C-alpha positions, -999 to 999 in steps of 0.1 A, spaced: 47 -34 5 62 -8 -17 90 11 -2 78 45 -15 43 37 -2 45 14 29 8 17 36 -20 5 13 -18 28 -17 -46 20 -41 -37 48 -66 -6 27 -74 -31 2 -89 -40 28 -115 -7 38 -132 -26 36 -165 -44 68 -155 -27 89 -181 -52 117 -181 -66 111 -215 -70 74 -208 -86 83 -175 -116 100 -190 -122 72 -216 -121 46 -188 -139 64 -160 -162 88 -179 -192 72 -164 -203 82 -129 -205 47 -116 -170 38 -127 -156 71 -113 -174 64 -80 -157 30 -78 -123 45 -86 -127 71 -59 -138 44 -34 -107 24 -41 -85 55 -39 -100 65 -6 -91 32 11 -61 47 29 -84 73 45 -110 47 54 -83 26 71 -63 53 88 -74 45 123 -64 9 118 -31 18 102 -22 41 131 -33 15 157 -11 -11 141 19 10 132 22 38 157 31 25 191 14 34 223 36 47 252 43 12 265 57 1 232 73 33 221 109 20 222 102 -10 199 91 9 168 104 41 151 72 60 153 87 91 137 96 71 105 62 54 105 43 87 108 65 103 81 57 74 58 20 76 65 21 114 60 37 110 26 12 83 17 -17 105 27 -3 135 8 1 114 -23 -34 99 -20 -51 133 -15 -32 149 -44 -39 120 -67 -77 121 -60 -78 158 -63 -61 156 -97 -85 128 -109 -116 148 -98 -104 181 -112 -95 164 -145 -129 148 -148 -145 182 -140 -125 199 -167 -134 172 -193 -171 172 -184 -172 210 -184 -158 210 -219 -185 185 -230 -213 207 -213 -199 238 -231 -200 220 -265 -235 207 -259 -247 241 -249 -233 257 -281 -249 229 -301 -282 232 -283 -283 270 -291 -281 261 -327 -308 235 -326 -334 243 -299 -358 217 -311 -335 187 -306 -348 169 -275 -322 142 -276 -295 170 -274 -313 186 -245 -315 152 -227 -278 146 -232 -270 182 -220 -290 176 -188 -272 143 -182 -238 159 -186 -248 188 -163 -259 163 -136 -226 145 -140 -207 178 -136 -226 187 -105 -219 154 -89 -182 157 -97 -181 192 -82 -198 179 -51 -170 152 -49 -146 180 -42 -166 188 -10 -165 151 -1 -128 151 -6 -124 180 18 -144 162 45 -125 129 40 -91 147 40 -100 167 71 -110 136 90 -78 118 80 -56 147 90 -74 150 123 -68 114 132 -32 115 119 -24 146 140 -39 131 171 -16 100 169 15 114 152 18 150 165 45 140 191 64 118 166 64 138 134 62 174 124 51 179 87 72 204 67 59 239 69 55 244 31 28 217 29 
């Protein structure tokens, strides 16, 4: 595994996600859903990661739990920040499209194709905004599990 990210870090698979390229590649909801699914793998597997890397009391002397918890903490922070940036970037891009379509629609009220496109983009925008709420739930769950297992081994910095 990568030294900077000893746990499964799917966002490393997407170094191509320069923000302009991101929207071109993941502008469709289905593709963005798949990207977020892959990026949430660390959160989905956190219980397994903790069970296999943070020792129970009987094995505490054999593994450096504080270092393991620190690395998992850093991986979680990076994953959460990365997903947050992706979702917010997509929201900004879709908001701009919706704004442009609204302006165009005001000039051409009879264009049904334009109205259909506007509604489609508005639906996409609402879904993306709801993904921020999903992120909050996923992140809270991960931090709860992390704190239950790592609180005696690692204290996160106060500024984060």
